[in-house]
Phi, psi and omega in degrees: 000147176299135183304322180294316179296320179296320178295317177299318180296317181293321177292326176296318178296317178299318177297320179295322179293318179297315178297318179295319178295317179297317180294324181294312179297320181294324181283315186286313186264344182075027182279158170299156185299322181291321176297321178294320178295317180298317179295323180295315183293316181289334176289314180292326181281348180052044182275345176082018176289157179292148180299151180297313178225165176295139183266141172281168176305322179294323180291323177294320178298317178296324179295321178300313180296321182293321179293314183298312181279325186285323181294327176295319178294320177299314180297319179296319181293317178296319178297320178296320181293317179294319179298317179298317182291314183292313182294324179296316180294318180295319180296320179295316182295312181296317180296321180292320179291322178297320180291319179298322178293322179293321179292322180295335180277347182292144177208134183070029182261181179243145177251123180253116180265110180105128179244044173280202183297318178290317178299322179294320179292323178296318181298319179296318180293319179295319181292329180289337184294302356268152177236130180294134180204162174221143183256138173251116184218136182262342181287120182299322181294320178291327176295322176298321178292322177299320179294319180295324182274358174079022178274145172285134183209160174235123179275116181169176179272125183291348176280350179269141178300319184301316181297317179290325177293322176294332177278000177076043182295333180290338180254358188283156176270327181198166179225139177240118177257112188232030177284164186284333184272126176296325178298314178297321179298323177294314179297319178297318180297316178298316181295315181295319181294324178291325181281330181216096183296337184267003187286139170278124184240121175252121186246146174266133177245135180254296184279159178292134182094350181289334181302315182297317181295322180291322177294321176295327182288343178121011180290139177283325180208143180238135179231134175254110180301327181290319177295315180297317179298318180295316180294320180297319179294321178295318180293330178297335176268316184279324182225067186297320181294321178296317180295320177299320179293318180295318179297322179293319186279338184259353179283122186291334182280351180277125182261346185283318184208134179216150172253131188216163174239138184227128176269135182270123180275168180293334181277352186291144177285354179281340184298128178093347179268156173266177184296329180287308182293333177291334177069023182295316181287315185290313185277326186246351179071028182258135177265126175275104182285317182200164176229123175268110184283169184296337178274005179092353180287133180263118179258107182274146180043063184297143177292161184300333183274006180295129182275141180267121181253161177294142178071007171281156184248124178266125173263113191236161179225123181182188180277153185302315180299320179292322178296320179297319178297317180293324178299319180292323177292317180295329178280344180092007179282334173226168182252149176286141179275000000 
């Protein structure tokens, strides 16, 4: 039986025995309810105090039955309570150590600071990919939710060096600071940049002017959810068809059409080929929307003779099975036909 359910059951039985004993003394001896309750408690506790009033033969017989049945209930309740406490503590210790080992094994992962509304949405998107990540959160209630949902997390303040080091910031690929306070986001950015100068840091900005401070603190990119939300709402009125297409192409649960980015590795058979010879459009039906070159330049609607280089990023539009096939080719695990 589940320890919580067992504890509830034992406490329920103990309460029923106390009520039955109080009612029995009150009915048999005609005592006031408080005296009957007191007599029941000292009898079950076997403390040896003197009876409240002299007992009749019927009362003595009832006391014998109460001791025989009640002491067993007391022992069962205490055992359930001890089991609940010990198992709960052991489960917490074992679970914490298991999670720490899992976090220590992460490499090239992302650190999400804050598990608020934005942080929760980021976690869902990362888990759907899937992308390795760990959450840093100081709120105990949110940490309990993280544990229930099976996310890796570190309980602590993301502005502290220790919390970020426990999250593996030295091995991380990037960090997202999504707490509600712009001040905390600035401190987190400063701390993260000092611990890992090569880290990609995406920061959330709330108030006007916070973008500049976050960039000065060392953020690689700053996003304001309120600005994006306002622009998206305006576009939903001004360009409804465009917004519908973007929502369709960027939703991970949509299997018909998706827009994705794929980095070409050095081992890929695509390196050195142009878009025509690679056969991406002809063989897989994928549209190359843009190519982000190694120098950071974004080439939109690239011509057919554009050469594909190692470490360039292809911005593509197509169906999920074809995208998965192209991802394998870009990684070098399979060859293009």
